[in-house]
C-alpha positions as a Markdown table, in Angstrom:
| # | Residue | x | y | z |
|---|---|---|---|---|
| 1 | Met | 110.9 | 88.9 | 103.9 |
| 2 | Ser | 112.5 | 89.8 | 101.0 |
| 3 | Tyr | 112.1 | 92.4 | 98.3 |
| 4 | Thr | 112.2 | 92.3 | 94.4 |
| 5 | Ile | 112.8 | 95.4 | 93.0 |
| 6 | Lys | 113.1 | 95.5 | 89.0 |
| 7 | Ile | 115.3 | 98.3 | 87.1 |
| 8 | Thr | 116.0 | 98.4 | 83.6 |
| 9 | Glu | 119.2 | 99.9 | 81.9 |
| 10 | Thr | 117.0 | 102.3 | 79.9 |
| 11 | Asn | 118.9 | 105.5 | 80.9 |
| 12 | Pro | 122.0 | 107.0 | 83.1 |
| 13 | Lys | 120.3 | 107.2 | 86.2 |
| 14 | Ala | 119.1 | 103.6 | 85.9 |
| 15 | Ile | 122.6 | 102.3 | 85.7 |
| 16 | Ser | 123.8 | 104.7 | 88.2 |
| 17 | Ile | 121.3 | 103.1 | 90.7 |
| 18 | Ile | 122.4 | 99.7 | 89.5 |
| 19 | Asn | 126.0 | 100.4 | 90.0 |
| 20 | Met | 125.1 | 101.7 | 93.5 |
| 21 | Leu | 123.4 | 98.8 | 94.6 |
| 22 | Lys | 126.2 | 96.6 | 93.1 |
| 23 | Met | 128.2 | 98.3 | 95.4 |
| 24 | Leu | 126.2 | 97.8 | 98.2 |
| 25 | Ala | 125.9 | 94.0 | 97.6 |
| 26 | Met | 129.8 | 93.8 | 98.0 |
| 27 | Asp | 129.7 | 95.1 | 101.4 |
| 28 | Tyr | 126.4 | 93.8 | 102.6 |
| 29 | Asp | 125.7 | 90.2 | 102.6 |
| 30 | Phe | 121.7 | 90.6 | 103.0 |
| 31 | Val | 122.0 | 92.3 | 99.5 |
| 32 | Gln | 121.7 | 90.5 | 96.4 |
| 33 | Ile | 121.8 | 91.5 | 92.6 |
| 34 | Phe | 120.5 | 89.1 | 90.3 |
| 35 | Glu | 120.3 | 90.0 | 86.6 |
| 36 | Glu | 117.6 | 89.1 | 84.5 |
| 37 | Asn | 117.7 | 88.4 | 80.7 |
| 38 | Asp | 114.2 | 89.9 | 79.4 |
| 39 | Asn | 115.1 | 88.4 | 76.1 |
| 40 | Ile | 112.4 | 86.4 | 75.2 |
| 41 | Asp | 114.6 | 84.0 | 73.1 |
| 42 | Phe | 115.4 | 81.9 | 76.2 |
| 43 | Met | 114.6 | 78.8 | 74.3 |
| 44 | Thr | 116.7 | 77.0 | 72.0 |
| 45 | Glu | 115.6 | 76.4 | 68.4 |
| 46 | Glu | 115.0 | 72.5 | 69.5 |
| 47 | Gln | 113.0 | 73.8 | 72.2 |
| 48 | Lys | 111.0 | 76.3 | 70.1 |
| 49 | Thr | 110.2 | 73.5 | 67.6 |
| 50 | Glu | 109.0 | 71.1 | 70.3 |
| 51 | Phe | 106.9 | 74.2 | 72.0 |
| 52 | Asp | 105.3 | 75.2 | 68.6 |
| 53 | Lys | 104.4 | 71.4 | 67.8 |
| 54 | Arg | 102.4 | 70.8 | 71.4 |
| 55 | Tyr | 100.7 | 74.1 | 71.2 |
| 56 | Asn | 99.4 | 73.5 | 67.7 |
| 57 | Tyr | 98.7 | 69.9 | 68.5 |
| 58 | Thr | 96.8 | 71.4 | 71.7 |
| 59 | Ile | 94.9 | 74.0 | 69.4 |
| 60 | Asn | 93.9 | 71.7 | 66.9 |
| 61 | Asn | 92.8 | 68.9 | 69.1 |
| 62 | Met | 91.0 | 70.7 | 72.0 |
| 63 | Ser | 88.2 | 67.8 | 72.5 |
| 64 | Glu | 90.9 | 65.5 | 73.5 |
| 65 | Gly | 91.7 | 67.7 | 76.4 |
| 66 | Lys | 89.7 | 67.6 | 80.1 |
| 67 | Thr | 88.5 | 70.6 | 82.0 |
| 68 | Trp | 89.7 | 71.4 | 85.4 |
| 69 | Asn | 86.5 | 70.4 | 86.9 |
| 70 | Glu | 86.8 | 66.8 | 85.2 |
| 71 | Ile | 90.3 | 66.6 | 86.7 |
| 72 | Glu | 89.6 | 67.7 | 90.0 |
| 73 | Gln | 86.5 | 65.1 | 90.2 |
| 74 | Lys | 89.1 | 62.4 | 89.2 |
| 75 | Leu | 91.6 | 63.6 | 91.8 |
| 76 | Leu | 89.0 | 63.5 | 94.5 |
| 77 | Thr | 87.4 | 60.1 | 93.8 |
| 78 | Lys | 91.1 | 58.7 | 94.0 |
| 79 | Gly | 91.1 | 60.7 | 97.5 |
| 80 | Leu | 93.6 | 63.2 | 96.3 |
| 81 | Arg | 93.4 | 67.0 | 97.1 |
| 82 | Pro | 94.3 | 69.3 | 93.9 |
| 83 | Ile | 96.5 | 72.1 | 94.8 |
């Protein structure tokens, strides 16, 4: 079993705990520290443009989509089981 603890660098106590965990990770191989960037700008400009294009197409063409029930029935008729 593994645990995830999220600590944001919002104050000196939080930074102290992060530094302590980093030190523990150096001595114990069962402790791993992963830094996450909570920045929403994780996409490149090209990816954002493509995302916006696809999103707008979907919103403006809702009638072209299928419901989950329609997709599920199609899978079941082909002998496949949806996850």
